C-alpha positions as CSV (number, residue, x, y, z in Angstrom):
1,M,-36.5,-16.4,49.6
2,N,-36.3,-12.8,50.8
3,I,-35.5,-10.0,48.4
4,K,-34.7,-6.4,49.4
5,L,-33.5,-3.1,48.0
6,S,-30.1,-2.0,49.3
7,Q,-27.7,0.9,48.8
8,H,-24.7,-1.0,50.0
9,L,-22.4,-3.6,48.7
10,P,-21.6,-6.7,50.9
11,K,-19.9,-5.8,54.2
12,T,-16.3,-6.8,55.0
13,H,-15.9,-9.9,57.1
14,T,-12.9,-11.3,58.8
15,Q,-12.3,-15.0,58.1
16,K,-10.0,-17.3,56.3
17,I,-9.9,-17.9,52.6
18,L,-12.9,-20.0,51.6
19,K,-12.0,-23.6,51.0
20,K,-13.7,-25.7,48.4
21,E,-15.8,-27.5,50.9
22,A,-16.8,-24.4,52.9
23,K,-20.6,-24.0,53.1
24,G,-20.9,-21.6,56.0
25,K,-24.1,-19.7,56.5
26,D,-22.1,-16.4,56.4
27,E,-21.1,-16.9,52.8
28,V,-21.8,-13.9,50.6
29,C,-21.7,-13.5,46.8
30,L,-21.5,-10.3,44.8
31,V,-23.2,-10.6,41.4
32,V,-21.9,-8.3,38.7
33,L,-23.6,-7.9,35.3
34,V,-21.5,-7.5,32.2
35,D,-22.6,-6.8,28.6
36,D,-21.2,-8.3,25.4
37,N,-18.7,-5.4,25.0
38,K,-17.3,-6.3,28.5
39,N,-18.8,-3.2,30.0
40,I,-19.5,-3.6,33.7
41,L,-23.0,-2.5,34.6
42,A,-23.2,-0.3,37.7
43,E,-19.4,0.2,37.4
44,S,-19.4,3.4,39.4
45,T,-20.6,1.6,42.6
46,L,-18.0,-1.2,42.2
47,T,-14.8,0.8,42.5
48,D,-13.5,-1.4,45.3
49,Y,-13.9,-4.5,43.2
50,T,-12.9,-3.2,39.7
51,T,-9.5,-4.7,39.7
52,R,-10.7,-8.1,40.8
53,I,-13.6,-8.0,38.2
54,E,-11.3,-7.0,35.4
55,Q,-8.8,-9.8,36.3
56,L,-11.6,-12.4,36.3
57,I,-12.9,-11.2,32.9
58,E,-9.3,-11.5,31.5
59,V,-8.2,-14.8,32.9
60,S,-11.6,-16.6,32.2
61,H,-11.9,-15.1,28.7
62,F,-15.4,-13.9,29.7
63,N,-17.3,-12.3,26.8
64,G,-20.5,-11.1,28.5
65,K,-22.8,-13.2,26.3
66,A,-26.4,-13.5,27.7
67,C,-26.4,-16.0,30.6
68,E,-22.6,-16.7,30.4
69,S,-21.3,-16.9,33.9
70,V,-18.0,-17.3,35.9
71,A,-17.3,-17.2,39.6
72,D,-14.0,-16.7,41.5
73,Y,-15.2,-18.2,44.8
74,A,-13.3,-15.4,46.7
75,L,-10.0,-17.0,45.8
76,A,-8.8,-14.4,43.3
77,G,-7.0,-11.1,44.0
78,D,-4.6,-10.1,46.7
79,K,-4.3,-12.7,49.5
80,K,-4.5,-10.2,52.3
81,T,-7.6,-8.5,50.8
82,T,-9.2,-11.8,50.3
83,K,-8.8,-12.8,53.9
84,Q,-10.4,-9.6,55.1
85,N,-13.2,-9.6,52.5
86,P,-14.0,-13.2,51.5
87,V,-16.9,-12.2,49.3
88,Q,-17.4,-14.5,46.3
89,L,-17.7,-12.8,42.9
90,L,-20.1,-14.0,40.2
91,L,-20.1,-12.4,36.7
92,V,-23.2,-12.9,34.6
93,G,-23.4,-11.8,31.0
94,V,-26.5,-9.9,29.7
95,G,-25.5,-9.8,26.0
96,N,-26.5,-6.7,24.0
97,I,-27.7,-4.1,26.5
98,D,-30.1,-2.7,23.8
99,K,-31.8,-6.1,23.5
100,L,-32.2,-6.6,27.2
101,N,-35.9,-7.7,27.1
102,H,-38.1,-9.8,29.3
103,T,-36.8,-13.1,27.9
104,V,-33.2,-12.2,28.4
105,L,-33.9,-10.9,31.9
106,Q,-35.7,-14.1,32.8
107,K,-32.7,-16.2,31.6
108,V,-30.3,-14.0,33.5
109,A,-32.3,-14.3,36.7
110,K,-32.4,-18.1,36.4
111,T,-28.6,-18.1,35.8
112,I,-28.0,-16.0,38.9
113,Y,-30.2,-18.2,41.0
114,S,-28.9,-21.6,39.8
115,S,-25.3,-20.5,40.1
116,T,-25.7,-19.5,43.8
117,K,-28.6,-21.4,45.3
118,K,-26.5,-24.3,46.6
119,R,-23.4,-22.5,48.0
120,V,-24.2,-19.1,49.4
121,S,-26.8,-17.8,51.8
122,S,-26.8,-14.3,50.5
123,I,-26.2,-12.6,47.2
124,T,-26.0,-8.9,46.3
125,V,-26.7,-7.9,42.8
126,A,-25.1,-4.6,41.7
127,L,-27.6,-2.7,39.5
128,D,-27.4,1.1,40.4
129,D,-29.2,2.8,37.5
130,A,-28.3,0.2,34.8
131,L,-31.9,-1.0,34.5
132,E,-35.1,1.0,33.8
133,E,-37.9,0.6,36.3
134,N,-39.8,-1.9,34.3
135,Q,-36.6,-4.0,33.7
136,F,-35.8,-3.8,37.3
137,G,-39.2,-5.1,38.3
138,Q,-39.0,-8.0,35.8
139,L,-35.5,-9.0,37.1
140,A,-36.8,-9.0,40.7
141,L,-39.9,-11.0,39.8
142,N,-37.9,-13.6,37.8
143,L,-35.3,-13.9,40.6
144,L,-38.2,-14.8,42.9
145,A,-39.8,-17.0,40.4
146,A,-36.6,-19.0,39.9
147,S,-36.7,-19.9,43.6
148,Y,-40.2,-21.5,43.4
149,R,-40.3,-25.2,44.3
150,F,-43.1,-27.7,44.4
151,D,-41.6,-30.8,46.1
152,K,-44.0,-31.3,49.0
153,Y,-44.7,-34.9,48.0
154,K,-41.0,-35.9,47.8
155,S,-39.7,-37.8,50.8
156,E,-36.3,-36.1,50.4
157,Q,-36.3,-32.4,49.8
158,A,-33.2,-30.4,48.8
159,T,-33.4,-27.1,50.6
160,P,-31.5,-24.3,48.8
161,V,-28.8,-22.6,50.9
162,L,-29.6,-19.2,49.3
163,T,-32.2,-17.3,51.4
164,D,-31.5,-13.6,50.9
165,V,-31.1,-11.4,47.8
166,Y,-30.1,-7.7,47.9
167,L,-30.6,-5.5,44.9
168,V,-28.3,-2.5,45.0
169,A,-30.3,0.3,43.3
170,D,-31.9,3.6,44.0
171,E,-34.6,3.8,46.7
172,S,-37.1,5.1,44.1
173,L,-37.4,1.6,42.8
174,Q,-38.9,0.3,46.0
175,P,-42.5,0.5,44.7
176,A,-41.4,-1.7,41.7
177,L,-39.9,-4.2,44.0
178,D,-43.1,-4.3,46.2
179,F,-45.2,-4.8,43.1
180,A,-43.0,-7.7,41.9
181,Q,-43.3,-9.3,45.4
182,S,-47.0,-9.1,45.2
183,V,-47.1,-10.6,41.7
184,F,-44.8,-13.4,42.9
185,A,-47.1,-14.2,45.8
186,G,-50.0,-14.6,43.5
187,Q,-48.1,-16.4,40.8
188,S,-46.8,-18.9,43.4
189,L,-50.4,-19.6,44.6
190,T,-51.4,-20.2,41.0
191,R,-48.5,-22.7,40.5
192,D,-49.3,-24.4,43.8
193,V,-52.9,-25.1,43.1
194,A,-52.2,-26.1,39.5
195,N,-49.4,-28.4,40.4
196,E,-51.6,-30.3,43.0
197,P,-52.7,-33.7,41.7
198,G,-56.4,-34.2,40.8
199,N,-57.1,-36.3,43.9
200,I,-56.2,-33.2,46.0
201,C,-57.3,-30.3,43.9
202,F,-60.9,-30.7,42.9
203,P,-63.7,-28.1,42.9
204,A,-64.3,-28.1,46.7
205,Y,-60.5,-27.6,47.2
206,M,-60.5,-24.6,44.9
207,A,-63.4,-23.2,46.9
208,E,-61.5,-23.8,50.2
209,Q,-58.5,-21.9,48.8
210,A,-60.7,-19.0,48.0
211,E,-62.3,-19.0,51.4
212,L,-58.8,-19.1,53.1
213,L,-57.9,-16.0,51.1
214,A,-61.0,-14.3,52.3
215,E,-60.1,-15.1,55.9
216,T,-56.6,-13.7,55.3
217,Y,-57.8,-10.5,53.7
218,P,-61.3,-9.9,55.3
219,D,-61.1,-6.1,54.6
220,L,-60.6,-6.6,50.9
221,L,-62.2,-9.9,49.8
222,K,-65.6,-11.5,49.9
223,V,-66.2,-15.1,48.7
224,T,-69.4,-16.8,47.6
225,V,-69.6,-20.4,46.6
226,L,-72.5,-21.9,44.5
227,G,-73.1,-25.6,44.5
228,E,-74.9,-27.7,41.9
229,E,-78.3,-27.3,43.5
230,E,-78.0,-23.5,43.3
231,M,-76.7,-23.7,39.7
232,S,-79.6,-26.0,38.8
233,G,-82.0,-23.4,40.2
234,L,-80.4,-20.8,37.9
235,G,-80.7,-23.0,34.8
236,M,-77.0,-23.5,34.4
237,E,-77.4,-26.8,32.4
238,C,-74.2,-26.3,30.4
239,F,-72.1,-26.1,33.5
240,L,-73.9,-29.1,35.1
241,A,-73.5,-31.1,31.9
242,V,-69.8,-31.2,32.6
243,A,-70.0,-31.6,36.4
244,K,-72.6,-34.4,36.6
245,G,-70.2,-37.1,35.3
246,S,-68.1,-36.8,38.5
247,A,-68.9,-37.9,42.1
248,R,-67.2,-34.6,43.1
249,E,-69.7,-31.7,43.1
250,G,-69.0,-28.8,40.7
251,K,-68.5,-25.3,42.3
252,L,-68.9,-21.8,41.0
253,V,-66.6,-19.6,43.2
254,I,-67.1,-15.9,43.2
255,M,-64.4,-13.7,44.7
256,E,-65.1,-10.0,45.1
257,Y,-62.0,-7.9,45.6
258,R,-63.1,-4.5,46.9
259,G,-60.0,-2.4,46.5
260,K,-61.9,0.8,45.7
261,S,-65.4,0.5,47.1
262,N,-68.0,-2.0,48.5
263,F,-69.7,-2.7,45.2
264,S,-72.5,-5.4,45.0
265,A,-74.2,-7.3,42.2
266,N,-77.5,-6.6,40.5
267,T,-79.2,-9.9,40.4
268,E,-82.0,-8.6,38.2
269,A,-79.4,-8.0,35.5
270,A,-78.1,-11.6,35.6
271,T,-79.8,-13.0,32.6
272,G,-82.5,-12.2,30.1
273,A,-84.0,-15.7,30.5
274,K,-86.7,-16.3,33.1
275,V,-85.6,-19.1,35.4
276,S,-88.1,-20.2,38.0
277,G,-87.0,-19.6,41.5
278,G,-83.3,-19.4,40.5
279,L,-82.6,-15.7,41.2
280,K,-84.8,-15.7,44.2
281,A,-82.7,-18.6,45.7
282,L,-79.6,-16.4,45.7
283,A,-81.1,-13.1,46.7
284,G,-79.8,-13.3,50.2
285,K,-76.3,-14.2,49.1
286,L,-75.8,-11.4,46.5
287,P,-77.7,-8.2,47.3
288,N,-79.1,-6.1,44.6
289,K,-77.1,-3.1,43.5
290,K,-78.6,0.2,44.5
291,A,-79.4,2.3,41.4
292,A,-77.8,5.7,41.2
293,K,-79.8,8.8,40.3
294,N,-79.1,11.2,37.5
295,S,-79.4,15.0,37.5
296,D,-83.2,14.7,36.8
297,G,-83.6,12.5,39.9
298,N,-84.4,9.4,37.8
299,E,-82.7,6.1,38.5
300,Q,-79.9,4.9,36.3
301,S,-78.0,1.7,36.3
302,V,-74.5,3.1,35.5
303,N,-72.0,2.4,38.3
304,D,-68.7,4.2,38.2
305,D,-67.3,1.6,40.6
306,A,-68.3,-1.4,38.4
307,P,-65.6,-4.1,38.6
308,I,-63.5,-5.8,36.0
309,V,-64.4,-9.5,36.0
310,L,-61.9,-12.3,35.5
311,V,-63.5,-15.6,34.7
312,G,-61.3,-18.8,34.9
313,K,-61.9,-22.2,33.5
314,G,-61.4,-24.6,36.4
315,V,-61.7,-28.2,35.1
316,T,-59.7,-29.8,37.9
317,F,-59.2,-33.0,35.9
318,D,-60.3,-33.5,32.3
319,S,-60.6,-37.1,31.2
320,G,-62.6,-36.0,28.2
321,G,-65.8,-37.5,29.6
322,I,-67.5,-40.0,27.3
323,S,-65.3,-38.6,24.5
324,I,-62.4,-39.9,26.5
325,K,-58.9,-38.7,25.8
326,P,-56.0,-41.0,24.8
327,G,-54.0,-42.3,27.8
328,A,-50.7,-40.8,26.8
329,A,-49.9,-37.7,29.0
330,M,-53.5,-37.7,30.4
331,D,-51.9,-37.0,33.8
332,E,-51.2,-33.5,32.6
333,M,-55.0,-32.9,32.4
334,K,-54.7,-31.9,36.1
335,F,-53.5,-28.6,34.7
336,D,-56.8,-28.0,32.9
337,M,-57.8,-25.7,35.7
338,G,-55.0,-23.3,34.8
339,G,-57.4,-20.5,34.0
340,S,-59.1,-20.6,37.5
341,A,-55.6,-21.0,39.1
342,S,-54.5,-17.8,37.4
343,V,-57.6,-16.0,38.6
344,I,-57.2,-17.0,42.2
345,G,-53.5,-16.1,42.0
346,T,-54.3,-12.7,40.6
347,I,-56.8,-12.1,43.4
348,K,-54.1,-12.9,46.0
349,A,-51.6,-10.6,44.2
350,L,-54.2,-7.9,44.3
351,C,-54.7,-8.3,48.0
352,E,-51.0,-8.1,48.5
353,A,-50.6,-5.1,46.3
354,R,-53.8,-3.5,47.6
355,L,-54.5,-1.9,44.2
356,P,-57.4,0.7,44.4
357,I,-59.6,-1.1,41.9
358,N,-62.7,-3.3,42.1
359,V,-62.3,-6.8,40.6
360,V,-64.4,-10.0,40.6
361,G,-62.8,-13.4,40.1
362,A,-65.1,-16.2,39.0
363,L,-63.8,-19.8,39.2
364,A,-65.8,-22.2,37.1
365,C,-64.8,-25.5,38.8
366,A,-65.8,-28.9,37.7
367,E,-64.3,-32.4,37.1
368,N,-64.9,-33.9,33.7
369,M,-65.3,-37.7,34.2
370,P,-66.9,-40.6,32.3
371,S,-69.7,-42.4,34.3
372,S,-73.2,-43.6,33.9
373,D,-74.3,-40.0,34.8
374,A,-72.0,-38.3,32.3
375,T,-73.3,-36.3,29.4
376,R,-73.4,-38.2,26.1
377,P,-72.4,-36.8,22.7
378,G,-75.5,-35.6,21.0
379,D,-77.2,-34.4,24.3
380,I,-78.8,-31.0,24.2
381,V,-78.8,-28.7,27.2
382,K,-79.9,-25.1,27.8
383,A,-77.5,-22.4,29.1
384,M,-78.5,-19.9,31.8
385,N,-79.4,-17.4,29.1
386,G,-81.9,-19.8,27.5
387,K,-79.9,-20.8,24.5
388,S,-79.7,-24.5,23.6
389,V,-76.4,-26.3,22.9
390,E,-76.0,-29.6,21.2
391,I,-72.9,-31.3,22.8
392,L,-71.2,-33.1,20.0
393,N,-68.0,-33.7,22.0
394,T,-67.8,-33.9,25.8
395,D,-64.1,-33.1,25.6
396,A,-65.0,-29.6,24.5
397,E,-66.2,-29.0,28.1
398,G,-64.4,-25.8,29.2
399,R,-66.5,-23.6,27.0
400,L,-69.6,-25.1,28.6
401,V,-68.7,-24.2,32.2
402,L,-67.5,-20.8,31.0
403,A,-70.7,-20.1,29.0
404,D,-72.9,-20.3,32.1
405,T,-70.4,-18.4,34.2
406,L,-70.3,-15.6,31.6
407,C,-74.1,-15.4,31.9
408,Y,-74.0,-15.4,35.7
409,I,-71.5,-12.6,36.1
410,K,-73.6,-10.2,34.0
411,R,-75.2,-9.2,37.3
412,Y,-72.0,-7.1,38.1
413,E,-72.5,-5.0,34.9
414,P,-68.7,-5.1,34.5
415,K,-66.5,-2.5,33.0
416,A,-64.8,-5.4,31.2
417,I,-64.9,-9.2,31.3
418,I,-61.8,-11.3,30.6
419,D,-62.1,-15.0,30.6
420,V,-59.0,-17.2,30.7
421,A,-58.8,-20.9,29.9
422,T,-56.6,-23.8,28.8
423,L,-59.2,-24.2,26.1
424,T,-57.9,-25.7,22.9
425,G,-55.1,-27.8,21.6
426,A,-55.5,-25.8,18.4
427,C,-54.1,-22.8,20.2
428,V,-50.9,-24.7,21.0
429,V,-50.5,-25.6,17.3
430,A,-51.0,-22.0,16.3
431,L,-48.8,-20.2,18.9
432,G,-46.8,-22.8,20.7
433,H,-45.7,-22.0,24.2
434,V,-44.6,-18.4,23.8
435,R,-47.7,-16.3,23.5
436,S,-51.2,-16.7,24.8
437,A,-54.0,-16.1,22.3
438,V,-56.4,-13.2,22.9
439,F,-59.7,-12.7,21.2
440,S,-61.8,-9.5,21.9
441,N,-64.8,-7.5,20.9
442,D,-63.4,-4.3,22.2
443,E,-60.5,-2.3,20.9
444,D,-59.8,-0.5,24.2
445,V,-59.6,-3.8,26.2
446,L,-57.4,-5.3,23.5
447,F,-55.1,-2.3,23.5
448,D,-54.8,-2.3,27.3
449,L,-54.0,-6.0,27.3
450,E,-51.4,-5.7,24.6
451,N,-49.8,-2.8,26.5
452,A,-49.8,-4.9,29.7
453,S,-48.3,-7.7,27.7
454,N,-45.4,-5.6,26.5
455,L,-44.7,-4.2,30.0
456,S,-44.9,-7.5,31.8
457,G,-43.3,-9.7,29.3
458,D,-46.2,-12.1,29.7
459,L,-46.9,-12.2,25.9
460,I,-50.2,-12.4,24.0
461,W,-51.2,-12.4,20.4
462,H,-54.4,-11.0,18.9
463,M,-56.4,-13.6,17.0
464,P,-59.3,-13.1,14.5
465,M,-62.9,-13.7,15.3
466,D,-64.7,-12.8,12.1
467,D,-68.4,-13.5,11.8
468,E,-67.8,-16.0,9.1
469,Y,-66.4,-18.4,11.6
470,Q,-69.7,-18.4,13.6
471,T,-71.4,-20.6,10.9
472,Q,-69.2,-23.5,11.9
473,L,-71.2,-23.7,15.1
474,D,-74.6,-24.0,13.5
475,S,-76.6,-27.0,14.6
476,P,-79.7,-28.4,12.7
477,I,-81.5,-29.1,16.0
478,A,-80.3,-26.6,18.5
479,D,-79.2,-23.0,18.7
480,M,-75.6,-24.0,18.4
481,Q,-73.2,-27.0,18.8
482,N,-70.2,-26.9,21.1
483,I,-67.6,-27.6,18.5
484,G,-67.0,-26.2,15.0
485,G,-64.9,-28.9,13.4
486,K,-61.1,-29.2,12.9
487,A,-60.6,-25.9,11.1
488,A,-59.7,-22.9,13.3
489,G,-60.5,-24.7,16.5
490,S,-59.3,-21.9,18.9
491,V,-61.3,-19.3,16.9
492,T,-64.6,-21.2,16.9
493,A,-64.2,-21.8,20.6
494,A,-63.9,-18.1,21.1
495,C,-66.9,-17.6,18.9
496,F,-68.9,-20.0,21.0
497,L,-68.1,-18.0,24.2
498,S,-68.9,-14.7,22.5
499,R,-72.5,-15.9,22.2
500,F,-72.9,-15.7,26.0
501,V,-71.6,-12.1,26.2
502,E,-74.2,-9.3,25.9
503,E,-73.9,-7.0,22.9
504,G,-72.0,-3.9,24.0
505,Q,-70.3,-5.6,26.8
506,A,-66.4,-5.2,26.6
507,W,-65.0,-8.7,26.6
508,A,-61.8,-10.6,25.9
509,H,-60.9,-14.3,25.9
510,L,-57.5,-15.7,26.6
511,D,-56.6,-19.2,25.5
512,I,-53.6,-20.2,27.6
513,A,-53.4,-23.8,26.6
514,G,-49.8,-23.4,25.4
515,T,-48.5,-21.1,28.2
516,A,-50.1,-22.3,31.5
517,W,-47.8,-25.2,31.9
518,N,-44.6,-26.9,30.7
519,S,-45.1,-30.5,29.4
520,G,-43.0,-33.6,29.5
521,K,-40.4,-34.6,32.1
522,E,-40.3,-31.2,33.8
523,K,-44.1,-30.8,33.8
524,A,-45.1,-27.9,35.9
525,A,-47.4,-24.9,36.0
526,T,-45.9,-21.6,34.9
527,G,-48.1,-19.2,36.8
528,R,-49.1,-17.3,33.6
529,P,-50.9,-15.1,33.0
530,V,-50.8,-13.6,36.5
531,P,-48.1,-11.1,35.5
532,L,-50.2,-10.0,32.6
533,F,-53.3,-9.6,34.6
534,M,-51.6,-7.7,37.4
535,Q,-50.0,-5.2,35.0
536,Y,-53.3,-4.7,33.2
537,L,-55.1,-4.1,36.5
538,K,-52.3,-1.8,37.8
539,N,-52.6,0.2,34.6
540,S,-56.4,0.3,35.0
541,A,-56.1,1.5,38.6
542,D,-53.6,4.2,37.6
543,M,-56.1,5.6,35.0
544,T,-59.0,5.9,37.5
């Protein structure tokens, strides 16, 4: 669906009054927003339609409640005028204008789209200056999001008639519309890869999608893919403990978005542990970062162009491994790569928006399957940083692939690390499907994420991570165990990940188990938290 900014209402056409069965491609609909006091938004631009709008409000007993709608199908008003201007009219309520937040705008956008998608090819939404820039961007993004479909596997596909949306507003809002379109492009990719079934979307498929992006945006993006042999050389036993149960090879996909400069990694800073031959094996793939010199001429490791790193859990199907899950709704475990899906979607959105910022996206992709090669409960493995982990439950696998990935991306000496994962069912119990949980060791990162959450409407909630929770991870025979018991499951999962982040490194963890997809009959990926990430990165780029 195309969406454009316009300064004009629909043009006058000459044709007969629309009949009920008319479905012509030249059909046009004017969308008018009305609040719960029956005030017409953008009224000053609608003078030619005022009488008709007021008549429709009166005869339909329209009250302007949020998402209330009524259409006249171009049959109301003076017959002569209708023949000359057969523009359909749709009134949509927005409720209390002072409470027009993201949730209401999302519902209004869905109402507009669902009311017009099957019967008109073009709609014009009269806005003028009724919405603030942020509200305008959210409405535009949600109109686009409402048009998303994933029906490629259906033998019969119902193609919507609606193809064009025009937003009548000031030209100064064009950047907000452009940004919304970029976010939608990334969010759609996120939903596409997450909606794919597990027999299509597996680790190699995720790597292929990343490489296709690099081919599309060669001036902005570089992609490196590590296989299991290379990860073994780096001592990434936690990652491999998950991947080895499947016949499909695990992949660590590194996506370098160079929107500000051609940064590179410092392989010597990758880990404090000495791994025989591991770093040397990758020296050709990721060149050492050149050290800068201070005023005294001595080398220093600080890099002003250091990237923000996004790390995504990419378990393309999670059977639970040997600790196998119950059969009910196990098909939804194809969505357990929602974290990596959101990271690749964010990278695409960045490439579309061309934000002047450096970002690394790391996709930790593996398939968690039971087999004779699978990890057993009670096995002990070592992470890339040399710490040992007793694996008590193989269904707590996401934190294992993330642990080694967090160690690996230290080589970028990031400004901030944000990992994102459909990590715990406990998070769904705590926050449901409205807010994603955020844990952080840095007040600045937390503040910036919360600000982006408020602006984007992609909501988060700050969760605790007190040191007292760490003791739940104590193991009598290893440095730690991978689960902390039933109590505070999402918190102890975050505590586990924190042990693989260097002291002083700004870091946040997002648990999106309740927000990455919708369950049940209408099961589908939501594309979250791409809007949150893009707002966060846009704000970060604006501050540099």
